[in-house]
TORTORBA-690471 format. One record per residue: x negated, y, z of N, C-alpha, C in turn. Coordinates in pm, whole numbers, plus 50000, padded with zeros to 5 digits. Example, Ala and Ser with C-alpha at 12.3 -4.5 7.8 and 13.67 -1.06 7.14 Angstrom:
! residues 2
486814943150780487704955050780486804967050780
487154977550708486334989450714487105000350787
! end
This chain:
! residues 549
770207234256101770327242555983768997242955908
769087246255778767897247555696767357261755713
766197263055778765647276255806764777281555692
764017272655632763167277355522762857265755429
762477269355306762167259355204760937264155128
759957255355116758757258155038758627247654928
758407252454807758247243454692757017247854614
756177238454580754977241454502754877231954382
754797237754263754517230354139755557219354112
756847222954132757917213554101758617218353972
758457210753865759047213953734758707228553698
759727237453697759487251453658759217260553777
759237254853897758977262954016757497262554045
756847273854026755407274754051755147274654201
755697284554270755527285454415756737292654471
757377286654570758577292354628758497291254779
758767302154848758797302254994759947311355035
761067305355076762257313255104762847309055238
763347318755313763997316155441765497318155426
766267311255511767727311955503768317315055639
769417322855643770107325655769771177315155797
771957317455902773107308955931774287313455845
775407306355858776637310155791776717305455647
777487312955567777717309455427776687316355339
775937308455264774877313555177775267310755032
775347321254954775727320054813774477319554726
774477310554629773377309754531773997310654393
773557320654317774077322454182772907323854085
773237324053959772247325653854772837321353722
772277326353616772787322853485772567307953457
773377302753367773227288653328771827286353273
771157276153326769807273053282768727280153360
769127288053462768127295453539767287286353628
767867275053667767077265653748767717261953880
769027264253893769697260554019769627245554043
769777237853936769707223253950768307218753987
767297226253941765907223053976765707224754126
766287235454179766197238154322766797226554403
767967222054359768617210754427767817197954409
767227196154292766417184254268765237183454362
764607195054386763477195354479763937191754620
765057197454661765577194454794765997179754806
766467174154695766877160054695765717150554721
764497155054691763327146754720763247143554870
763617153254953763577151055097764667141355142
765677139455057766757130155089766497116355030
765277114354976764887101054930765127098254785
765417108554705765657105854563764387100754497
764567093554387763437087654315762497098454263
761217096154278760227105954233759297099454131
758897107054031757877102453937757077114553891
756067112153811755147122853773755817133553687
757007130953633757667140753547758117153153624
758217152353758758657163953836757507173553863
756267169453831755107177853860754967188553753
754827200953799754687212153707753307212453643
753007223553576751757224653500750627231053579
750877234253708749887241753785749047232953878
749107219953864748317211453952748607196753930
747987188354012748117173853997749197167954086
749807176154170750897170954252751887182154280
753027178154336753997188254379754357185754524
754777196454593755077195654735756417202454762
757267195454837758517201454885758517200355037
758707211755102758667211955249759827220355300
760507215355403761647222555461761517223055612
761907234555668761947236355814763397236355857
763737227155948765107225955997765167229356146
766257235556185766577236356326767417224156360
767047216856465767707204256497769027206456572
770067199156534771357200556604771307194056742
771967200056838771947194856975772857182756992
773937182056916774937171856941774767158856866
773727157756784773537145656702772537136356770
773067126856850772177117656922771387108856827
771987105656712771337096356619769987101756573
769957114556534768707119956482767667121456593
768107124956714767157126056825766577112356859
767427102056856766927088556885765947083956777
766227087356650765317083856542763947090156564
763957102856602762687109956622761937104456742
762637102056851761967097056972761457082856952
762247074556887761827060656866760577059856779
760357069956696759197069956607758147080256647
758247085056773757267094656829757127106956741
758247112456694758217124056605758807136556668
759277135656792759857147256860758747155356925
758507167456871757437175656927757937185457033
759237184757066759787193057173760107207257132
759907210857005760127224656961761577227456923
762357216756904763727218656857763787221056708
762657219956641762587221556495761947209256433
762137208156302761567196656231761067201356096
759857197356062759287200255930759247187255851
759977186755741759967175155651759217178755524
758367169755479757557172555360757417160055275
757467161955144757227150855051756277155754943
755267147754917754237151154817754267140454708
754407144754584754427135554469753137137554391
752407126654367751137127454296751317124454148
750277126754071750337124653927750547110053889
750267100953982750507086753956751987083053968
752777092454018754197089754039754497085154180
753467082554259753687078354398753897090654486
754567088354597754837099454687754467095754829
754187106254908753937104655050754917113355126
755337108455243756347115655321755807118755460
756227130255513755767134655644756917140855722
756917138655852757817145655943756957151156057
757057164256076756217171056176754737167256159
754307166956034752917164255995752467149856021
753387141156061753047126956080753527119055959
752667110455902753097102255787754247092855828
755257091955743756377082955767756717076055635
757467064955642757907058655518759127066055463
759427063655337760487071055270761847068255334
762037055855383763307052355443763587060855567
762537063055648762717071155769762967085855732
762217091055633762457104855588763897106455541
764367096855466765737097355415766747096655530
766507087655626767437086155738767537098855819
766397105555840766387117855919767007129455841
766557131555719767017143255642768487142155602
768987129955585770407128455551771297132655666
770717133255789771477138255904771407153455912
770587159555828770377174055834770957181455714
771027174555599771507180955476772467171455405
773577177155358774527169555276774737177455148
774267171955036774417178754907775647173454836
776607182554811777797178654737777697184354597
777407175554500777247180254363778597180954294
778617187554179779877188854104780357175354053
779457165454052779867152154006780287143154122
780137148154246780427139554360781917136754375
782757144554303784187141754310784487127654261
783557121454188783737107554146783837098354267
783267102754381783347094654502784777092954549
785657101954509787047100854552787657087554509
787157081854401787677068954354786937057254417
785917060254497785137049654562785817045554691
786227032854699786977028254816786127028754944
784827026454930783967026955047783917041255103
783827051055012783817065055054785147068655120
786237064155062787557067055119787677061455260
787247048955277787347042755409786427049755509
785247054055461784317061155548784927074355596
785597081655507786247094055544787287091755653
788117081655633789157078755732788547074855866
787507066655863786867062455988786217074156061
785607083355985785007095156049786077103056123
787177105356056788217113756115788977106556225
788997093356220789667085556324788757082756443
787467086556430786527084356541786237069656564
786057062256455785897047756466784437043256471
783517052256502782087048756495781727036956584
782187036956710781867025956802782457012756753
783717013156710784357001056660783646995856535
783237004956448782537000756326781196994256358
780506999856456779216994056495779406979856548
780436977956632780716964556686781176955156575
781976960456483782486952156373781336947356284
780436956556248779306952956162778406942756230
778156944756362777306935456436777946921656443
779256921356468779966908456476779966901456340
780156909156233780156903156099778806897156066
777736904156104776396898856078776136886156160
776636886056285776496873756366777256862256302
778446865056252779216854656185778486849156062
777936858155983777206853855863776006845255903
775326849256008774156841656054774576827956105
775656827456183776156814556234776626805756119
777306811656021777766803855905776596798055827
775546806055811774366801055737773736789355812
773606790555945773006779756023773896767356020
775216769456028776156758156023776026750755890
775956758255780775796752055648774476744455640
773426750055698772116743755696772146730655775
772746730955895772846718955978773696708355909
774816712755850775706703355781774986696855663
774206704655590773456699255478772426688855522
771726691755632770736682255684771416669355728
772556670655795773286658655840773776650455721
774196657455618774676650355498773536642455434
772366648755427771226641855367770796629855452
770836631755585770476620655674771486609355661
772776612855650773816602655638773636594555510
773286601455401773066594555274771876585055282
770886588555362769666580655369769606571755493
770676572155575770606565255704770306550355689
771026543355601770826528955586769386525955541
768886534155449767516532455401766526534955515
766766545655592765866549055703765886537955807
767086533055841767196522655944766496509855901
766616506655770765966494555719764456495555730
763916506755689762476508755696761996509255841
762786515755926762396516856067762416503156134
763426495056102763526481756162762306473256126
761906473955998760756466155954759486470356029
759316483256050758126488056121758176484956270
759366485856329759486482756472759236467856497
759756459356408759556444956424758106440956400
757346449556331755936446456304755086446956430
755586453056537754836453756662753476460256645
753446471456579752186478156547751476483156672
750156481456671749316485756783748176494256728
747916505356789746846514156746745506506756752
744736507156643743426500656637743486485656612
744686480556582744856466056565744066460756446
744086467556335743416462556215741916461256240
741316470856306739886470156335739546458056423
740416455556523740196444056612740346430956536
741346430256446741566418256367740386415556274
739866426156214738736424456123737506419356197
737306424156319736176419356400736356404756437
737596401156480737856387256517737756378056396
738236382756282738176374756161736716371656124
735876381556139734466379656109733846368956197
734226368556326733696358456419734216344556384
735546343856360736136330756332735636324956200
735476333456101735026328655970733596323455975
732806328056071731386324056082731116316656212
732126310256268732016303956400730966292856403
730926283856301729966272856301728536278156298
728276287656212726936293456204726556300256334
727546306956395727276313956522726886303856630
727666292556641727386282656745726026275956722
725716273056597724396266956567723266276256613
723396288856582722346298256620722246299856771
723396300056837723396301556983722766289357051
723106277457000722546265057058721046264557036
720616268456917719186268656890718466278356981
719076289657004718466299557093718356294257235
719396286557278719356280857414718166271357429
717956263357326716856253657331715486260557334
715396271357262714106278257252713786286757374
714826290657446714596299257563714286290557687
713256282357676712826273657788711716280757863
711916282957993710936290558075709966281558150
709966268558124709076259358200707606262758179
707266265558055705856268758026705446281758092
706396291258103706126303958172705866301558320
706586292058374706426288858517705046283058543
704576274058454703246268058468702156278558452
702336287758358701336298258335701226307158457
702366309458522702366317858643701536311358752
701656298058769700906290758875699396291658850
699006290258724697586290658691696996304458720
697746314858691697266328458717697206331458866
698156325858941698136327759087696896321359148
696466310159087695326302559139694046310759131
693916319359028692676326859011692806341359056
693986345159107694206359259141693306363759256
692836353759340691936357559449690566361359398
690196355959282688876358759226688946369959120
690146371459058690286380958949691506389958979
691266401859031692386410659072693386413258959
692906414458832693836417158723694876406158707
694566394158749695476382758735696726384658819
696596391258934697756393459022698816401758950
698396412458879699356420858806700026412958695
699276404258631699866396058524700856386158579
700636381258701701596372058765702936378758780
702896391358828704156398458848704876400758714
704136404158611704756406458481705366393758424
704676382258442705236369358396706516366058471
706536368658600707726365758680708896374258632
708616387058605709676396058556710206391358420
709296386958334709696381958202710516369358214
710106360558308710846348058325712266350758373
712406360258466713746363658517714616369358404
714056378458322714796384558212715216374158109
714286364658080714616354157982715716345158036
715686342058166716746334058227718096340958214
718086354758235719346362058220719846361258076
718936362757981719326361857839719876348057808
719236337957864719686324157840721086322157894
721366327658011722716326558069723756333157979
723416345257926724346352457838724606344557711
723556339057651723696331157529724566319057554
724356312457667725136300557700726606304057720
726846315457785728236319557808728926322557675
728246330057586728826333157456729076320457376
728146311157384728266298457311729486290757359
729676290857492730816283357547732156289557507
732136302757487733396309557451733676308957301
732686306757223732876306657078733536293557038
734726295256974735486283556933735546283056781
735576271256733735806269156590737266265156577
738166275556537739606273256533740156277156397
740426267056317740996269856186742396275856197
743146271756298744506276856315744506291656352
743556295556443743486309756480743006318056363
742066312756286741586319956168742726322456070
743546312156052744676313655961745666323956014
745896323856147746816333556208746316347856189
745006349656210744446363156194744576367656049
744256358555955744356362155814745786365355774
746746357855831748176360655803748556374455854
748116377755976748466390756034747846402155953
746586400155913745926410555834746626412355699
747006401255638747706401955510749046409255525
749736406255635751026412755663750846427955677
749816431755751749576446055771749176453055642
748346446155560747976451955432749196453755341
750096444155343751336445255264752176457155312
752256458755444753006470155499752406483455454
751096484255462750426496655423750676499755276
750656489355193750916491455051752366495655029
753296489155099754716492155084755016506655126
754366511155232754636524555287753606534955241
752766530855143751786540055083750916546655189
750366538355277749466543455381748146536055371
747156540855447745836534755442745376529255576
746226530355677745826525455810747066522255893
746826514656000747906511656093748366524556162
747446533656186747816546556248748856553856164
748656553456030749636559955942750986552855947
750956539655957752206532155971752946536056098
752196537456206752806541356334753406555356323
752706564456252753216578056232754526577856154
754576569256049755806568155973756936562456057
756606552356139757626546556226758206557256320
757316565156380757776575556473758566586356402
758166589556277758876599756200760286595056165
760396582456121761726576956090762606576456213
762006572656323762766572256448763206586356487
762296596156466762616609956499763736615556414
763766611656285764816616856198766186611956241
766246599656290767526594656342767896601656472
766866604356554767136611656678767556625956647
766946631756539767316645256499768786646156463
769306635756402770716636056363771616637456484
771216631456594772006632956718771926647456767
770716653156762770566667156803771336676456709
771286673056579771986681456482773496680656500
773996668856531775426667456558775836676056676
774996675856781775286684056899775236698856863
774236702756780774126716856740775306720956653
775756711956567776906714956481778156717456565
778316709556667779466711356756779376724756828
778166728256876777976741256944778236752756847
777756751256723777966761856624779446763656593
780176752756586781616753656560782306761856668
781896759356793782476767056904782076781656897
780796784156865780316797956856781016805556743
781206798856630781866805256516783326808356549
783976799056616785376801456655785476813456749
784566814056846784586825156942784266838356872
783266838156780782896850556710783996854856615
784646845256553785766848556464786896855356541
787136850556662788176856756746787776871156781
786516872856820786036886256854786116895456732
785676890256616785706898256493787136902056456
788046892656469789456895456437790026905856531
789666904956660790156914856756789656928856720
788356929856685787796942756646788486947956519
788696938956423789366942856299790796947956327
791466941356419792826945656454792806959556518
791816961956605791716975156668791356985756564
790486982156470790146991556362791386994656276
792136984156245793316986156163794306995456232
794496993256361795437001756436794957016256436
793647018256459793107031956460793237038356323
792987030556218793097035956082794547038956046
795427030356087796837032256055797357044956120
796837047556240797237059956308796557071956244
795277070556211794507081656157794897085456015
795387075855937795687078755797796817088955783
797757088655876798877098155870798367112355896
797477113555995796897126656025796047131455909
795257122455849794427126055735795287130955619
796347123455587797207127055474797887140555499
798397142855621799077155455650798117167255642
796897165455695795917176355693795497179755551
795307169455467794887171955329796007178655250
797247174455273798357180655200798497195355238
798297198455365798357212355409797277220555339
796077214755332794967221755268795207223455118
795717213055053795967213754909797017224354875
797997225354957799047235254930798527249354949
797567251055039796947264255053796087267654933
795727257454854794937259454733795817259054608
797107263154626798077264554518798427251454449
798407240754527798997228154480800217225554569
801237234754554802367234754646803177221854644
803167215054532803977202854520803137190254536
801907192254576800987180654586801467170754692
801277158154659801547147254754800247139254768
799857137254891798637129354917798957119155024
798567106955001798827096455100797627087055106
797527080155218796457070355239797127057055265
796797047255183797427034055194796377023655234
796697015955338795827004955380796336991955320
795416983155286795786970155231794786959755278
795206947155270794306936355310793126935555214
791976932455270790766931455189789926919755237
788946916055159788016905455199787256910155323
787196901955429786476906055550785036910055519
784576920355586783216925155565782756933055685
781636939955675781096947355789781996958455839
782916963155753783836973755796785216968355831
785356955255842786626949455884787366942555771
788686942455783789516935255687790456944455609
790196957555618791076967255554790506972055421
791376972655321791086979955200791836993155208
791547002355118792157015655125792367021054985
793377029654972793597036854847794047051054880
793397060854816793877074554823794877076354709
796097080654744797147082554645797437097454631
797637101854506797777116254484798747118954369
799467129754386800287135054277800297150254290
799997157254183800007171854187801407177354166
802307169254109803637174154071804727170554169
804407163054271805427158654365806027145254330
805607139354219806107126054182805487115554274
805887103154254805337092254333803817092054317
803087092854427801617093754415801027080654361
799987082254281799267070954225797817071354270
797087060754237795667060454272794977073154221
794217079654310793647092754279792767092454155
792147081154125791267080254009792027080753877
793357079153883794137077953760795017090053732
795067099653826796097109953808795627124053839
794357126153873793917139553911793017145453805
793227158453775792347165353680791087169753752
790127175453675788877179853736789097190453842
789937200453811790197210953908790897205754031
791797196254013792507190354127791557182154213
790657174854147789667167054223788757176154304
788377187554248787527196954319788227201954445
789487205654431790237210454547790447199554651
790677187454603790877176254695789587173254771
788457173454701787177170454765786827181354866
787067193854831786797204754924787677203555048
788907199455030789807197755144789287187055239
788767176255181788207165555265786977170355340
786087177555271784877182555336785227192655445
786187201255418786587211155517787167204555641
787927193955619788497186755731787397180155814
786427174255747785307168055818784517178455897
784347190255838783587200755907784257204856037
785587203656042786307207456163786217196956272
786157184256233786277173656332785007165256349
784057166756259782847158556265781637167756266
780637164256348779407172056350778667169756219
778687179856132778107178255999776787185755989
775907181355901774647188455879774887200655792
773807207055753773897217755653774557212155528
775557219255478776337214255364776037222855242
775707216355132775397223355008776437219454904
777217229454857778197227154752777607231454619
777487222154528776987225254395778167226154300
778697238354283779787241054191781007232254218
781377231254346782587223854379783817230954323
783647243954292784767251654236784867250154085
784107240654029784167238453884785587234553843
786097240653739787417237253688788537245453746
788227255153832789267263853889788887278353863
789867287153879789597301453857790697309453926
790607322553914791637331453964791867330254112
793137330354151793497330254292793087317254359
793097306154285792677293354342791207294054382
790397299954294788977301554326788797310054451
789637320654463789547329254581789877321354707
790877313054701791267305354820790237294454853
789627288654748788547279054774787377286254841
787117298554796786087306454859786387309155004
787647312055035788047314255174787827301855259
788137290255199787967277855274786487275155300
785647277255198784207275255216783677285255317
784177297655310783757307955405784117304155547
785307298255566785737293955700784817282955753
784367274155665783447263755707782127269955753
781737281155689780487287855725780507294255862
781687295555924781767301256058781207291556162
781287278556132780897268456230779627260956192
779147263056071777977255756026777307263455912
776127259055875775447265255762775947258755633
776427267055540776967262155414776297269655298
775797262155202775287267855077776327265254969
776637275654892777567273954781776917278954653
776617269654564776127273154430777357274754342
777567286554290778837289354224778657298354102
779627297654010779717306753897780917316153914
781637314754025782857322654044782587334654132
782857346754085782627358754165783487359154292
784697353554284785557353554401784927346054517
784207335254484783517327554588782227334554629
781497339754530780197345954558780337357954650
781447365054642781627377154722781857374154869
782087361854904782447358555042781257354355128
780087353855072778937348755145778387358455248
777777352855352777057361055449775707365355392
775177357455299773937360655232774047355855088
773327362554998773447359554856772027358654798
771757347254730770457345054668770647343254518
769727348954442769807348354297768667339754243
769017330154157768017321754090767807327353950
766557330153916766237335853786765107328153719
765147327753587764067321853509763327333153439
762027333953464761207344053398760147337153314
759557344653223758547338953135757207345453165
756257336853202754917341553235753927334053150
753137341353071752207334852981752947326852876
752637313752870753277305152770754397296752828
754747299052954755757290453015756797298153092
757887290753129758967296553208758767292853354
759207301853442759087299753585760417303053650
760867294253741762107296553815761777302553951
762517313253987762317319854116763667322054183
763647323754313764847326654389764537337554490
765467346954503765247357654600766607362954647
766667368854766767937374254816768307387054742
769607389254725770107401754668771047408354768
770907421354782771727428854876772127442054812
773097448554875773487461854831773807462654685
773167472254617773457474754476773127462754389
772037455654424771667443854345772747433154352
773347431654469774407421554482775647425754404
775957438654409777097443554331776887440454183
775697442854134775427440853992775457425953955
775017417154047775067402854017776497397854010
777347402654100778757398454096779447404653974
779067416853939779617423053818779227414953695
777977410053691777547401553580778387388953573
778687383053690779507371053693780927373853644
781387386253664782737389953620782807392553471
781757398953415781867403553277780907396953180
779957389353230778997383053141777737391253128
777027389453017775717395953001775837411152991
776967416052940777167430552930778027435153048
777397441653144778087445853266778827458853239
780117458653253780947470453229781197477953358
781527490653349781877498353470783047492153545
784007486753468785157480453534784717468453616
783757460953562783257449253635782547453553762
781817464753754781117469753872782127473753979
783187480653939784207484654036784907472554095
785157462754010785787450454057784887443354157
783577443054129782617436754220782617443954354
782617457354351782657465054476783927461854554
785027460454482786287457354548786257443754615
785697434054543785597420554601784737420554726
783617427654721782717427954835783307435854951
784027446754921784617454655029785707446955100
786387438355025787407429855088786807420555192
785477417555173784797408655267784057416455375
784167429855373783487437755474782037440055443
781627438455316780217440255277779837454955283
! end
């Protein structure tokens, strides 16, 4: 229930701090007093659009804060709070929204910052505002189906149906994606195979071009290389070194330094002999082969042509393209296998979805009769004795709520019922909407319910009976009724008056409880207008005494 509401600097509301009891709470006030402003402020907590125009003249921002007592039976709201670490264990919840002069807003639950979506999700489980224009929802097929599902207890089936539908959509999207890829591969297959065959037949080897370029350089300069190697062999003659070594050995007994030089000459001679052997070996291996040179040049030319054809700059890039083309053909095999798996998954999910839809249809078909009978009983108690109300199911495009379409059919005169959007007057729509809400209040755990002039378009005994129905709803839940009808206003457990006063150069909207004589005078005003007559006062007392006031 809504325990208290604080509003600061919202439009004409300077500062408001009001507490509310349980049961049926009546809110009245003259036209233009600011009742809609009050609802607008509360709507901010339900996620309505905010901009700087809602900020009053007393500051740079406005604040709306509400204290709720949390319902015990609503697992959804408790799970929302626990999942977001917002349950403080008090059994109460403080929701707050602050709108700044820039038009941006910040949201809080139990003093913790939250996003607007979470604030909306939580507060929509705590407050339901039924405006005088909400009767337009009666023509909304989604609203009609939602009402039937609530009363039929289809929540679990709907959750499974929505999940299955989303899985089907996801599988269908993947199937279309796989099919599209396969189609593109099929269109390009011959081209891909041709290019792949050319690259595979090329026998590409990593680093081949570098090796060919090195070999080409040797073959192209083979004669010069052999001449230089042969000349080096001739020049690397160690005979003179051998003779020099003997001469130094001869004097080493007389000249100690000569012995060290002998060893160095011997080391040099050995090193030169090794160099000579290497030169000779290289010379023997170096061939002058015009045929091999031509073969290398042909291979290099072939590779350069391939690189140009495939717009690459190296053999490595050619190998990458070869592997990519090969992979795309291999992918088609994997995609074919995935397509087959997806077909099986879609068939299985379609069967599951159809089964859920069939169970939903059966539950709705059973529930629609109960819904129609309950609404007709309620309508007749509201002096629509000849009213006919029916709920018709029809085939619809499959969606998250199944395969059923729905129509609410109505006739106030007892004639063949037609679509409710085409045959009901404003007063009839008000009574029909109240009947639906009253039925939901009996069978569904509902939040605090706020009726904004649901009695619009009715008067007299009908208004009295609508008041009785709203009063009955207040026995099991907290109900706010904003009304202009004294018959309804007299039935409340508590009565609040909204007034507009003028302070300085501006108007200010205030709300306060009225009791005793003040309440009598407010209901008398509602009966007679701005000039309260003694008869209106007596009538007001009579209305209140009938309610045990």
